[in-house]
Each structure stands twice: as structure tokens, then as C-alpha cells.
C-alpha positions in Angstrom: 19.3 2.7 42.4 17.6 -0.7 42.7 14.2 1.0 42.8 15.0 2.9 39.7 15.9 -0.3 37.9 12.6 -1.9 39.0 10.6 1.1 37.7 12.4 1.0 34.4 11.6 -2.7 34.0 7.9 -2.1 34.8 7.8 0.8 32.3 9.4 -1.3 29.7 6.9 -4.1 30.2 4.0 -1.6 30.0 5.4 -0.2 26.8 5.8 -3.7 25.2 2.2 -4.6 26.2 0.9 -1.4 24.8 2.7 -1.9 21.5 1.3 -5.4 21.1 -2.2 -4.2 21.9 -1.8 -1.4 19.3 -1.1 -3.9 16.6 -4.2 -6.0 17.3 -7.1 -6.0 14.9 -10.7 -5.3 15.6 -13.9 -5.8 13.6 -13.3 -2.5 11.8 -9.5 -2.3 11.9 -6.9 -4.7 10.6 -3.9 -5.8 12.5 -0.5 -5.1 11.0 -0.2 -8.7 9.8 -3.7 -8.6 8.3 -2.9 -5.4 6.5 0.2 -7.0 4.9 -1.8 -10.1 4.0 -4.6 -8.1 2.4 -2.1 -6.0 0.5 -0.6 -9.2 -1.0 -4.1 -10.5 -1.8 -5.0 -7.2 -3.6 -1.8 -7.4 -5.6 -2.4 -11.0 -6.6 -6.0 -10.3 -7.6 -4.9 -7.2 -9.7 -2.2 -9.4 -11.4 -4.7 -12.1 -12.1 -7.2 -9.6 -13.6 -4.4 -8.0 -15.6 -3.4 -11.5 -17.0 -7.0 -12.0 -18.2 -7.1 -10.6 -21.7 -10.9 -10.1 -21.8 -10.8 -7.7 -18.8 -9.8 -4.0 -18.9 -7.8 -3.6 -15.7 -7.9 0.2 -15.6 -11.6 0.0 -15.1 -11.6 -2.3 -12.1 -10.6 -1.2 -8.6 -9.6 -3.9 -6.0 -9.8 -3.5 -2.3 -9.2 -6.2 0.3 -10.3 -6.2 4.0 -9.6 -9.3 6.1 -9.5 -11.6 3.0 -12.8 -10.2 1.5 -12.1 -8.7 -1.9 -14.3 -5.9 -3.2 -14.3 -5.3 -6.9 -15.7 -1.9 -8.1 -15.7 0.2 -11.2 -17.2 0.0 -14.7 -16.9 -2.8 -17.3 -18.3 -3.3 -20.8 -20.5 -6.4 -20.3 -22.1 -8.7 -17.8 -19.7 -11.4 -18.9 -16.8 -9.1 -17.7 -18.5 -8.8 -14.3 -18.8 -12.5 -14.0 -15.3 -13.2 -15.3 -13.7 -10.7 -12.8 -15.5 -12.3 -9.9 -14.3 -15.8 -11.0 -10.8 -14.6 -11.4 -10.8 -13.0 -7.9 -12.3 -16.1 -6.3 -9.5 -18.1 -7.8 -6.7 -16.3 -6.0 -5.3 -18.0 -2.9 -6.2 -16.3 0.3 -9.5 -14.8 -0.9 -12.3 -15.7 1.5 -15.1 -14.1 -0.5 -15.7 -11.5 -3.2 -18.1 -8.6 -3.2 -18.6 -7.9 -6.9 -19.8 -4.3 -7.2 -18.8 -3.9 -10.8 -21.3 -2.0 -13.0 -22.0 -2.5 -16.7 -21.8 0.9 -18.5 
């Protein structure tokens, strides 16, 4: 019975270590916490763009990975490209912005 208890404790420790390692981030994958943070940044950037009257939000896609925001889609003018980049950079938590917006 004592050996069984020791084996169960070891298995539990291995399971806990494996679950923590599974939540860790790599260069190409986000950790669970980073995913949640990036989702919040994406939401804040979308809200900031939506609040900007000169931008058409349905034309702009926002994706965030490890604090780097990527803007893509089509806009009406070069001024809109610049404005969207400025708005995104102004959001707390944004490390940098990749502005891939295209003027149509």
C-alpha cells in the first residue's frame, strides 16, 4: 500500500510538470497567458480603430502575436493607413505594429 502511494505521488508530480510545460510559449507558439494578453490587445486596438471616425473598421483586420499587432486589409487612402498605425501604436501593451494595409 505504501509503494502504491509513492507511485501515485510520482505520477501526480509528472502530470503537473507536464501540464506546466504544455502551457509554456515558444518562438512560434504563445503560452496561455500570452494568448489571453494578445486577445485583450486585439480587442483594445479594434475598439480604438472603431472609435476613430475617419477609419472604416470593417475593412481592417487586427491580429496580435506576442504584443506585435498586424493590421491588414484595404483602406481608401494613405492617410487612413497612417492613422490606423498611429491608433494601434497608441494602445497600451502594443510592442510594435506591422502595418500591411493596402490602399485600394
